[in-house]
C-alpha positions as CSV (number, residue, x, y, z in Angstrom):
1,X,-0.3,-0.2,-0.3
2,X,1.9,3.2,-1.6
3,X,-0.1,5.5,2.0
4,X,1.5,2.7,4.7
5,X,5.0,3.1,2.8
6,X,4.9,6.6,2.7
7,X,3.4,7.4,6.4
8,X,5.4,3.9,7.8
9,X,8.4,5.8,7.1
10,X,8.1,8.9,9.1
11,X,4.8,10.0,10.5
12,X,3.2,9.4,13.9
13,X,-0.2,9.3,12.6
14,X,0.7,6.7,11.0
15,X,1.0,4.8,14.6
16,X,-2.5,6.3,15.9
17,X,-4.2,4.8,13.1
18,X,-2.6,1.6,13.9
19,X,-3.7,1.5,17.4
20,X,-7.1,2.4,16.3
21,X,-7.0,-1.1,14.1
22,X,-6.1,-3.0,16.6
23,X,-8.8,-1.1,19.1
24,X,-11.3,-2.5,16.5
25,X,-9.9,-6.1,15.3
26,X,-10.1,-6.8,19.1
27,X,-13.7,-5.3,19.7
28,X,-14.6,-6.9,16.9
29,X,-12.9,-10.5,18.3
30,X,-9.8,-10.8,15.6
31,X,-7.4,-11.6,17.2
32,X,-4.8,-12.4,14.7
33,X,-5.2,-9.2,12.7
34,X,-5.0,-7.1,15.8
35,X,-2.0,-8.6,16.0
36,X,-1.2,-8.3,12.8
37,X,-2.0,-4.4,13.3
38,X,0.6,-4.1,16.3
39,X,3.7,-6.1,14.7
40,X,3.1,-3.2,12.1
41,X,3.5,-0.8,15.1
42,X,6.0,-2.0,16.5
43,X,8.7,-2.2,14.0
44,X,7.2,1.5,13.2
45,X,8.7,2.1,17.4
46,X,11.4,0.1,17.1
47,X,12.8,2.2,13.6
48,X,11.3,5.6,15.4
49,X,12.9,4.8,18.9
50,X,15.9,3.1,18.4
51,X,16.7,2.9,22.4
52,X,13.4,1.9,23.2
53,X,10.3,4.1,24.0
54,X,7.7,3.6,26.2
55,X,5.4,3.2,23.5
56,X,7.6,0.9,22.1
57,X,6.7,-0.8,25.6
58,X,3.3,-0.2,26.2
59,X,2.7,-2.0,22.1
60,X,5.0,-5.2,23.8
61,X,2.5,-5.4,26.5
62,X,-0.8,-5.2,24.4
63,X,1.0,-8.5,22.0
64,X,1.5,-10.8,25.0
65,X,-2.3,-9.9,25.7
66,X,-2.7,-12.1,22.5
67,X,-0.8,-14.4,22.2
68,X,-1.2,-15.6,26.2
69,X,-4.7,-16.5,26.3
70,X,-4.3,-18.1,22.7
71,X,-1.9,-20.3,25.3
72,X,1.6,-19.5,23.7
73,X,3.4,-17.9,27.2
74,X,6.4,-18.2,26.1
75,X,6.2,-15.4,23.5
76,X,4.0,-13.9,25.9
77,X,6.7,-14.1,28.0
78,X,9.3,-13.1,25.6
79,X,7.4,-9.8,25.0
80,X,7.1,-8.9,28.3
81,X,10.5,-8.8,29.6
82,X,11.4,-7.1,26.7
83,X,8.8,-4.2,27.7
84,X,9.9,-4.6,30.9
85,X,13.9,-3.7,30.4
86,X,12.7,-0.6,28.4
87,X,10.6,1.0,30.8
88,X,13.5,0.2,33.8
89,X,15.9,2.0,31.6
90,X,14.2,4.7,30.6
91,X,14.7,7.9,32.5
92,X,11.3,8.9,33.4
93,X,9.7,5.2,34.8
94,X,12.7,2.9,36.6
95,X,12.1,0.1,38.9
96,X,8.3,0.9,41.0
97,X,6.9,3.1,38.3
98,X,3.3,1.8,38.6
99,X,3.4,1.1,34.8
100,X,6.8,-0.9,35.3
101,X,4.8,-3.1,37.8
102,X,2.2,-3.5,35.6
103,X,5.0,-5.5,33.5
104,X,5.9,-7.4,36.2
105,X,2.9,-8.3,37.0
106,X,2.1,-10.1,33.6
107,X,5.3,-11.6,34.0
108,X,3.9,-12.6,37.3
109,X,1.2,-14.7,35.3
110,X,3.6,-16.0,33.1
111,X,5.8,-17.2,35.0
112,X,2.8,-19.6,37.2
113,X,1.6,-20.6,33.7
114,X,5.0,-21.8,32.7
115,X,5.7,-23.3,36.8
116,X,9.1,-21.1,36.2
117,X,9.1,-19.2,40.2
118,X,7.8,-18.5,42.5
119,X,5.2,-15.4,41.7
120,X,7.0,-13.3,44.5
121,X,9.8,-13.1,43.2
122,X,9.2,-11.0,40.5
123,X,5.7,-9.3,42.6
124,X,6.1,-7.7,45.6
125,X,1.9,-7.6,46.1
126,X,2.7,-4.8,48.8
127,X,5.1,-2.6,47.0
128,X,2.3,-2.6,44.2
129,X,0.0,-1.5,46.5
130,X,2.0,1.0,48.3
131,X,2.7,2.1,44.6
132,X,-1.1,2.1,43.0
133,X,-2.8,3.3,45.7
134,X,-1.1,6.1,46.6
135,X,-1.1,7.2,42.3
136,X,-4.5,5.8,41.5
137,X,-6.1,6.0,44.6
138,X,-8.3,3.3,47.2
139,X,-11.2,3.2,44.8
140,X,-9.4,2.8,41.4
141,X,-9.7,-0.5,39.8
142,X,-6.2,-0.7,39.4
143,X,-5.6,-0.7,43.4
144,X,-8.0,-3.2,43.5
145,X,-7.4,-5.3,41.9
146,X,-4.4,-5.2,43.9
147,X,-6.0,-5.9,46.4
148,X,-8.0,-9.1,45.2
149,X,-4.5,-10.6,44.3
150,X,-3.2,-9.9,47.3
151,X,-5.7,-11.8,49.0
152,X,-4.9,-14.4,46.4
153,X,-1.6,-14.7,47.2
154,X,-2.1,-14.7,50.6
């Protein structure tokens, strides 16, 4: 497609279009098409942001959400590990940023499925709560989910 070649190399609007297409494919229950859009988006971000960027990490996270439910936990794990590394090394994020913790939680779930490690090695739920509660507040769904996960873990 001529427009895609033009936009791919230089225009951030291409990324917005791909993100919108992905959302449409997900709502239409077309995960294969959603993965195709996200993989194109990932290529765009990797070309645009050579040393990693939170947008690249978010795309890796979103891709992992499509691979995990189909049982491809190894692929999902690899995507999450790449995204986690980007966020940990990004100056605006780091080890204890709330977005970084979402990646750790995703990895924690996958490790449980793969039975590779004790889940507490990767995700410290009380630490997560200490970060999410002040960031989101006590009535936010992220804080509620953390409280639920604490109940399950303990």
